[in-house]
C-alpha positions as CSV (number, residue, x, y, z in Angstrom):
1,M,0.1,0.1,0.1
2,A,1.4,3.5,-0.8
3,T,2.1,5.7,1.8
4,A,1.6,9.7,0.9
5,I,4.3,12.0,2.1
6,C,3.7,15.5,2.8
7,I,6.6,18.0,2.0
8,S,6.5,21.8,2.7
9,M,7.7,23.3,-0.4
10,P,7.7,26.6,1.1
11,Q,9.9,25.2,4.0
12,N,12.3,23.6,1.6
13,A,13.1,26.4,-0.4
14,D,13.8,28.1,2.9
15,R,16.5,26.1,3.9
16,L,17.9,26.1,1.0
17,T,18.3,30.1,1.2
18,L,19.6,29.7,4.4
19,M,22.1,27.2,3.1
20,Q,22.9,29.8,0.2
21,Y,23.5,32.6,2.8
22,L,25.6,30.1,5.2
23,S,27.7,28.7,2.2
24,P,31.5,29.5,1.9
25,A,30.6,30.7,-1.4
26,F,28.6,33.6,-0.1
27,P,30.9,36.5,-0.4
28,V,31.4,38.1,3.3
29,G,35.2,37.7,3.2
30,S,34.9,34.7,5.8
31,Y,38.1,33.3,4.8
32,A,40.4,36.2,6.0
33,Y,39.5,35.8,9.9
34,S,40.9,33.2,12.2
35,Q,39.4,34.7,14.9
36,G,42.5,34.3,16.8
37,L,43.3,30.9,15.5
38,E,46.1,31.9,13.4
39,Q,48.1,33.4,16.8
40,A,47.4,30.1,18.6
41,I,48.5,28.0,15.7
42,T,51.7,30.2,15.6
43,D,52.3,29.3,19.4
44,R,51.9,25.8,18.8
45,N,48.7,25.7,21.0
46,V,47.0,24.4,18.1
47,T,48.9,21.7,16.3
48,D,46.8,18.8,15.7
49,P,43.1,17.6,15.1
50,A,42.9,16.9,19.2
51,S,43.8,20.5,20.2
52,L,42.0,22.1,17.2
53,N,38.9,20.2,18.5
54,G,39.6,21.3,22.1
55,W,39.9,25.0,20.5
56,I,36.6,25.1,18.5
57,T,34.6,23.5,21.3
58,A,35.7,26.0,23.4
59,V,34.6,29.2,21.1
60,L,31.2,27.3,20.2
61,T,30.7,26.7,24.1
62,H,32.1,29.6,26.1
63,G,33.3,32.2,23.7
64,S,32.5,34.1,20.5
65,A,30.3,31.8,18.8
66,R,28.1,31.4,21.7
67,M,27.2,35.0,21.9
68,D,27.0,35.6,18.4
69,A,24.2,32.4,18.3
70,I,22.7,33.9,21.0
71,L,22.3,37.4,19.5
72,L,21.4,35.7,16.6
73,A,18.1,34.0,18.3
74,H,17.1,37.3,19.6
75,G,17.7,39.1,16.3
76,R,15.2,37.0,15.0
77,G,12.9,37.4,17.4
78,G,13.5,34.6,19.9
79,P,12.1,33.9,23.1
80,V,12.6,36.6,25.8
81,L,13.0,35.3,29.2
82,T,13.1,38.6,30.9
83,D,10.4,41.1,31.9
84,C,12.2,43.6,29.4
85,D,10.8,44.0,25.9
86,P,13.0,42.8,23.1
87,L,15.7,44.9,22.0
88,S,16.1,46.6,18.7
89,D,18.3,46.1,16.1
90,T,20.5,49.1,17.3
91,S,20.5,48.2,20.8
92,L,21.4,44.5,20.1
93,S,24.2,45.9,17.4
94,D,25.4,48.2,20.3
95,L,25.3,44.6,22.8
96,A,27.3,42.8,19.9
97,Y,30.1,45.4,19.4
98,A,30.3,46.0,23.3
99,Y,31.4,42.2,23.8
100,A,34.1,42.4,21.0
101,A,37.2,41.0,22.8
102,S,39.5,42.8,20.4
103,A,39.9,45.8,17.6
104,E,40.1,42.7,15.1
105,R,37.2,41.0,16.1
106,H,34.9,44.4,15.9
107,T,36.5,45.0,12.7
108,E,35.4,41.4,11.6
109,M,31.8,41.7,12.8
110,R,31.3,45.0,11.2
111,E,33.0,44.5,7.7
112,Q,31.0,40.9,7.3
113,G,27.7,42.2,8.3
114,A,28.2,45.0,5.7
115,A,29.5,42.8,3.1
116,F,26.4,40.5,3.7
117,G,23.8,43.4,3.9
118,Q,25.1,44.5,0.2
119,I,25.0,41.2,-1.3
120,I,21.5,40.7,0.6
121,A,20.2,44.1,-1.3
122,T,21.6,42.8,-4.5
123,V,20.0,39.6,-4.2
124,T,16.6,40.7,-2.8
125,G,16.2,44.6,-4.1
126,V,15.4,45.6,-0.2
127,T,18.6,47.1,1.6
128,P,19.0,46.1,5.2
129,P,20.2,48.0,8.0
130,V,23.9,47.6,8.8
131,L,24.6,45.4,11.5
132,P,27.3,43.2,12.7
133,Y,27.2,39.5,10.8
134,A,25.0,37.5,13.4
135,L,22.5,40.2,13.5
136,A,22.3,40.8,10.1
137,L,21.8,37.1,9.5
138,A,19.2,37.2,12.0
139,H,17.6,40.4,10.0
140,A,17.7,38.4,6.8
141,T,16.3,34.9,7.8
142,R,13.3,36.6,9.9
143,Q,11.3,36.0,7.1
144,L,12.4,31.9,6.6
145,D,9.7,29.8,7.6
146,L,12.5,27.6,10.0
147,P,12.8,27.5,13.7
148,T,15.8,29.4,15.4
149,E,17.6,26.2,16.3
150,D,17.9,25.1,12.8
151,V,19.3,28.5,12.0
152,L,21.6,28.4,14.7
153,A,22.8,24.5,14.1
154,L,23.8,25.9,10.3
155,Y,25.2,29.2,11.4
156,L,27.7,27.3,14.1
157,Q,28.5,24.7,11.7
158,S,29.4,27.3,9.6
159,L,32.0,29.1,12.1
160,A,33.5,25.8,12.8
161,A,34.2,24.8,9.2
162,Q,35.8,28.1,9.0
163,M,37.9,27.6,11.9
164,I,38.8,24.1,10.5
165,S,39.7,25.9,7.0
166,V,42.0,27.8,8.7
167,A,43.7,24.8,10.0
168,V,43.9,22.9,7.2
169,R,45.8,25.6,5.5
170,F,47.9,26.6,8.3
171,V,48.8,23.9,10.8
172,P,48.5,22.4,8.3
173,L,46.2,19.3,8.6
174,K,44.8,16.9,5.8
175,A,41.1,18.0,4.7
176,A,39.9,14.9,5.2
177,E,41.2,15.0,8.9
178,G,39.2,18.3,8.9
179,Q,35.9,16.7,7.6
180,K,36.0,13.8,10.3
181,L,36.4,16.8,12.8
182,L,33.4,18.7,11.4
183,T,31.4,15.7,11.2
184,S,32.3,14.6,15.1
185,L,31.2,18.3,15.8
186,A,27.6,17.9,14.6
187,P,25.8,16.3,18.2
188,L,27.3,19.1,19.7
189,L,26.3,21.7,17.0
190,T,22.6,20.7,17.6
191,T,22.8,20.5,21.2
192,L,24.3,24.1,21.7
193,A,21.7,25.2,18.8
194,L,18.8,24.3,20.8
195,R,20.3,25.5,23.9
196,Y,21.2,29.0,22.3
197,A,17.8,29.1,20.7
198,S,16.2,30.0,24.2
199,E,18.8,32.0,26.0
200,P,18.3,35.4,27.6
201,L,20.3,38.0,27.0
202,T,21.6,38.0,30.6
203,A,23.6,34.9,29.6
204,L,26.0,36.6,27.5
205,S,29.5,35.9,28.4
206,S,32.9,34.9,27.7
207,A,34.8,32.3,29.4
208,T,37.4,31.7,26.9
209,L,40.5,33.8,27.9
210,G,42.9,32.2,25.6
211,A,41.0,32.7,22.5
212,D,40.0,36.4,23.8
213,L,44.0,37.0,24.3
214,A,44.9,35.3,21.0
215,Q,42.8,37.9,19.1
216,M,44.3,40.3,21.1
217,R,47.6,39.3,20.4
218,H,47.2,38.6,16.6
219,E,47.0,42.4,16.3
220,T,50.5,42.6,16.6
221,L,51.9,39.4,15.2
222,D,54.7,40.3,12.6
223,V,53.9,38.1,10.0
224,R,50.1,37.2,9.5
225,I,48.1,35.3,6.9
226,Y,44.9,36.2,8.4
227,R,43.2,39.5,9.7
228,S,42.0,38.5,12.8
């Protein structure tokens, strides 16, 4: 007996749109930034898949990726778990920049957000506000019929993939080792996405002092490939 399967075509199209936005081919310049990883590799703190896994896991669970994901969730109009009204895009933007750990991190957020907005304007014909990257993505995905945890999972995966790409080039690691690591991170990414989708803004914090200091020290690195 045949079984009918209903597929939501609009949601499928929205998922493809999200994948397009987070594709490495979407020209926001993410390839130019390492979020301090280049400094960590130079210092020999990241030398192999195991140490890279530790670095990425820390950034995802306690560092800048966590803060970006929480801000992205609130930028999409995520759950408000306090008595306060949702913050405006401008207020969220100010908050994001206030938590930037270094000048390079501030530049990374601003320039990627501006580049993302320019492409969105070309693609959609509507010019969005200039926002830090995570909030620019939030603004662009508000109309997508997708759960926020799905958006966060793909966003966190794109951040992890970018850090792995840096290590593959600069440690160096084998490309297959990088893909194996990214695959192993999938359960963590989905767990974190579900958690961050409901975190209040009062949960914003960073406990990755090593990564934050690496970003600061990178500003004076004599020879560097990446901008952060």
